[in-house]
C-alpha positions in Angstrom: 82.5 108.3 123.3 85.5 106.1 122.2 85.4 105.3 118.5 86.3 101.7 117.7 88.9 101.3 114.9 88.0 98.9 112.2 90.2 96.8 110.0 89.3 99.0 107.0 90.6 102.1 108.9 94.2 100.7 109.2 94.7 98.2 106.4 97.2 98.8 103.6 97.0 98.1 99.9 97.8 94.4 99.3 101.2 93.7 97.8 101.0 90.5 95.7 103.0 88.3 93.3 102.0 85.4 91.2 103.3 82.0 92.1 104.5 81.6 88.6 106.9 84.5 88.9 110.6 84.1 89.9 112.0 84.4 93.4 114.2 87.1 91.9 111.1 89.2 91.1 109.7 88.5 94.6 112.9 89.5 96.4 113.2 92.7 94.3 109.6 93.6 95.0 110.1 93.1 98.8 113.2 95.2 98.8 111.7 98.0 96.6 108.6 98.2 98.7 110.3 97.4 102.0 107.8 94.7 102.8 107.9 91.1 104.0 106.2 88.8 103.1 104.3 89.1 99.8 100.9 87.6 99.3 101.0 84.9 96.6 98.2 84.6 94.1 97.2 81.9 91.6 94.3 82.7 89.3 93.6 85.8 91.5 93.2 83.7 94.6 95.4 83.9 97.7 97.4 80.6 98.0 100.0 81.7 100.6 103.0 83.9 101.1 106.6 84.1 100.1 109.1 85.7 102.5 112.7 86.7 102.5 113.3 83.7 104.8 111.7 81.2 102.4 113.8 82.7 99.5 117.0 82.5 101.5 116.2 78.9 102.4 115.6 78.0 98.8 118.8 79.8 97.6 120.8 78.0 100.2 119.6 74.6 99.2 122.3 72.6 97.5 119.9 70.8 95.2 118.9 74.1 93.6 122.5 75.2 93.0 122.7 74.4 89.3 119.5 76.2 88.6 119.5 79.9 87.7 117.8 82.1 90.3 115.7 83.6 87.5 114.2 80.2 86.8 113.2 79.3 90.4 109.5 80.1 90.8 107.8 81.6 93.8 105.7 78.4 93.9 108.8 76.5 95.2 109.1 78.9 98.1 105.5 79.1 99.0 104.7 79.3 102.8 101.5 78.4 104.6 98.3 80.2 103.7 97.6 83.4 105.7 94.6 84.2 107.9 91.9 86.5 106.6 89.6 89.0 108.2 86.8 91.3 106.9 87.2 95.1 106.7 84.2 95.8 108.9 85.7 93.8 111.9 87.3 95.6 114.8 91.1 95.9 114.6 91.4 93.8 117.8 90.7 90.6 115.9 93.9 91.1 114.0 96.2 91.1 117.1 96.1 87.4 118.0 96.5 86.5 114.3 99.6 88.5 114.1 101.1 86.7 117.1 101.1 83.6 114.8 101.6 85.1 111.4 103.5 88.0 109.8 100.6 89.2 107.8 96.8 89.1 107.7 94.8 89.3 104.4 91.6 91.4 104.2 88.8 90.0 102.0 85.5 91.6 101.1 82.2 89.7 101.3 82.8 88.3 97.8 86.2 86.9 98.9 88.1 89.4 96.9 91.5 90.5 98.3 91.2 94.2 99.2 93.9 94.8 101.8 96.5 93.5 104.2 97.5 94.2 107.8 101.0 93.7 109.2 102.9 94.6 112.3 103.4 98.2 111.2 99.7 98.9 110.5 98.8 97.7 114.0 101.6 99.5 115.8 100.5 102.8 114.3 97.2 102.7 116.1 97.9 100.3 119.1 100.9 100.4 121.4 101.7 98.0 124.2 102.0 99.4 127.8 104.9 98.7 130.0 108.7 98.9 129.9 111.3 97.8 127.4 112.4 95.2 129.9 109.1 93.2 129.4 109.2 93.3 125.6 112.7 92.4 124.8 113.7 89.3 123.0 117.0 87.6 123.5 119.7 89.1 121.3 121.6 86.4 119.4 125.1 87.4 118.4 127.6 86.3 115.8 131.2 87.4 115.2 132.0 89.6 112.2 134.7 87.2 111.1 132.4 84.2 111.2 131.5 82.6 107.9 128.3 82.9 106.0 127.8 79.2 106.0 127.8 79.1 109.8 125.2 81.9 109.9 123.0 80.0 107.5 123.2 76.9 109.6 122.4 78.7 112.8 119.4 80.5 111.3 118.0 77.2 110.0 118.7 75.1 113.0 117.4 77.5 115.7 114.9 79.4 113.6 116.6 82.8 114.2 115.9 85.6 111.8 118.6 88.1 112.9 121.9 88.3 114.7 123.7 91.2 116.2 127.2 91.3 114.8 130.0 91.8 117.2 133.7 92.5 116.9 136.0 92.5 119.9 132.9 92.2 122.0 131.5 95.5 120.6 128.4 95.8 118.4 129.4 96.4 114.8 126.3 95.7 112.8 123.3 93.4 112.3 122.7 90.5 109.8 119.2 89.3 108.9 117.4 87.0 106.6 117.3 89.8 104.1 121.1 90.1 104.1 121.4 86.4 103.7 118.9 86.2 100.8 120.6 89.1 99.0 124.1 87.7 99.4 123.0 84.2 98.4 121.5 85.5 95.2 124.5 87.6 94.3 126.8 84.7 95.0 124.7 82.2 92.9 124.7 84.6 90.0 128.4 85.4 90.0 130.1 82.1 90.9 130.2 79.1 88.6 128.6 75.9 90.0 131.9 74.0 90.3 133.4 76.7 92.5 130.3 77.5 94.7 131.1 75.3 97.7 134.6 76.5 98.0 133.8 80.2 97.6 130.7 80.0 99.8 132.7 78.8 102.8 135.0 81.8 102.5 132.3 84.6 102.7 132.6 86.5 106.0 129.7 88.0 107.9 131.4 91.4 107.9 131.0 91.6 104.1 127.2 91.2 104.2 126.1 92.8 107.5 124.2 96.0 107.8 126.2 98.8 109.4 126.1 101.2 111.2 123.4 100.0 113.5 120.8 101.9 115.6 120.5 101.0 119.2 118.2 102.1 122.1 118.9 102.4 125.8 117.2 100.1 128.2 115.5 103.1 129.7 113.8 104.2 126.5 110.0 104.7 126.4 107.9 102.4 124.3 106.2 105.2 122.3 109.6 106.6 121.4 110.8 103.2 120.3 107.7 102.5 118.2 107.9 106.0 116.6 111.5 105.5 115.7 111.0 102.1 114.2 108.1 103.2 112.1 109.8 106.4 111.0 113.0 104.6 110.0 111.0 101.7 108.7 113.1 99.1 110.6 111.9 95.8 112.0 114.2 95.5 115.0 116.6 97.5 117.2 119.1 96.2 119.8 118.8 97.3 123.4 121.9 98.4 125.3 122.6 99.2 129.0 125.8 101.2 129.5 127.0 100.1 126.1 126.4 96.4 126.7 123.9 94.5 124.6 121.0 93.2 126.8 118.3 92.3 124.2 116.5 93.3 121.1 113.1 94.8 120.4 111.2 93.7 117.2 107.9 94.7 115.7 106.7 91.2 116.5 107.8 91.4 120.2 105.8 94.7 120.4 102.7 93.1 118.9 103.1 90.1 121.2 103.0 92.5 124.2 99.6 93.9 123.1 
């Protein structure tokens, strides 16, 4: 007899932050615990989430430039509330929710937050069937010598969370919302307000990108890809065919294929 997995069997401990804390504290917590987003609480109640993207958006806003990053509160970067499930429900109820949200909260019958389920928790117990070909997302690229201001504009305009960085048409790294948030915070903390615009426009992608970068071959098997991503704790991996970039696999694209 097949045993049906329940939400309580796969959920993780909730990782939270108060809306009154600073976005510096939120970003540090996300980096230290390698999680994105965080569940935001107010008076012990869930009021939404804060993500690396929302922090990068806030730090990149010109009207926040004169304000110390330590004084910008999580409340100013709050995203929409997240869906909630109960621990005794079957894990299948989480899948359609994760196709719309990065995270699902788990509440008990008294509406107390007791857990969370993200892409990783689901992919550890459920894996899509099929080939890499049917699960790839388009791989957006940016040149290593392009400027950070251009990256920020493209991310915002087209709602793109990651770019594969190329140099002389070869893959040299990857740059994500995480890299953008970290670099914006460092920049804001080190550069005086009156010099920020000038200095910001001279930051190159090569100075903030993550390198070296893992890639997978187009012929790779899904279980191997999922296993590698979970073991390395990475959210995406570019797909190559004879050395040429043909797409990218993300945790979200894998969940969308379930």
